[in-house]
C-alpha positions as CSV (number, residue, x, y, z in Angstrom):
1,M,59.7,40.2,113.3
2,A,62.9,38.0,112.9
3,K,65.6,38.5,115.5
4,F,69.1,39.5,114.2
5,N,72.2,38.0,115.6
6,N,74.5,40.5,117.3
7,K,76.9,41.0,114.5
8,A,74.2,41.6,111.9
9,S,72.4,44.1,114.3
10,M,75.6,46.0,114.8
11,L,76.4,46.1,111.0
12,L,72.8,47.3,110.4
13,K,73.3,50.1,112.8
14,L,76.6,51.1,111.5
15,A,75.0,51.3,107.9
16,I,72.1,53.4,109.3
17,M,74.7,55.8,111.0
18,L,76.9,56.2,107.9
19,S,73.9,56.8,105.7
20,L,72.7,59.6,108.1
21,F,76.2,61.1,108.1
22,V,76.2,61.2,104.3
23,M,72.6,62.6,104.0
24,I,73.4,65.5,106.6
25,S,76.8,66.2,105.1
26,T,75.2,66.5,101.7
27,A,72.3,68.6,102.9
28,Q,74.6,71.1,104.5
29,S,76.8,71.2,101.4
30,R,79.9,70.1,103.4
31,K,82.6,67.9,101.8
32,I,83.7,64.7,103.6
33,S,87.4,65.1,103.9
34,I,88.3,61.6,102.6
35,G,89.4,62.4,99.0
36,F,86.0,63.3,97.5
37,G,85.2,66.8,95.9
38,N,87.5,69.2,93.9
39,A,88.4,71.5,96.7
40,K,90.6,74.5,95.5
41,S,92.5,76.4,97.8
42,T,92.5,80.4,97.7
43,P,95.9,81.8,96.9
44,E,97.4,83.9,100.0
45,C,99.9,86.6,99.1
46,D,102.7,87.5,101.5
47,S,104.7,89.9,99.3
48,V,103.7,92.3,96.5
49,Y,105.5,94.1,93.7
50,G,104.5,97.1,91.6
51,A,105.1,96.2,88.0
52,Q,107.5,98.5,86.1
53,D,107.9,99.2,82.3
54,G,109.0,96.1,80.5
55,D,108.0,93.5,83.1
56,T,106.7,90.3,81.8
57,C,105.4,87.2,83.6
58,T,108.7,85.3,82.6
59,S,110.9,88.0,83.7
60,L,109.1,88.5,87.1
61,A,109.1,84.8,87.7
62,A,112.9,84.7,87.1
63,Q,113.6,87.9,89.1
64,F,111.8,86.5,92.2
65,D,113.1,82.9,91.6
66,L,109.7,81.4,91.0
67,T,108.3,79.1,88.6
68,L,106.0,80.4,85.8
69,E,103.3,78.1,87.0
70,F,103.5,79.2,90.7
71,F,103.8,82.8,89.8
72,S,100.4,82.5,87.6
73,S,98.7,80.5,90.5
74,I,99.4,83.2,93.2
75,N,98.2,85.8,90.6
76,P,95.1,84.0,89.3
77,N,93.5,86.8,87.3
78,L,96.8,88.0,85.7
79,N,96.8,88.7,82.0
80,C,100.6,88.1,81.0
81,D,99.9,89.9,77.8
82,A,98.7,93.2,79.6
83,I,100.9,93.9,82.6
84,F,100.7,97.5,83.2
85,V,103.0,99.8,85.2
86,G,102.0,100.0,88.8
87,Q,100.0,96.8,88.8
88,W,100.3,95.1,92.1
89,L,101.6,91.5,91.6
90,C,102.1,88.8,94.3
91,T,105.6,87.7,94.4
92,D,105.5,85.4,97.6
93,G,102.8,83.3,99.2
94,T,100.8,80.0,99.1
95,A,98.8,78.9,96.1
């Protein structure tokens, strides 16, 4: 068996450790937090509003000073064409 110099030996050990890390992470279905994956955050609601007659996504976004995009992102299952009276809508939170 050929002897490795100290640098080559250290690089080989590092490569083996990184390979094991990737295999274990993959086996446990964990994402490596260095920019890989398509992680989506779950919206968190801090304040709700009960819809009233005539409310629309656009009017509610304007009423609560939100962009329509943000309003839709904190209410992910909202059908803007079918808002009903009494429907609870998130008006503040994180998306």
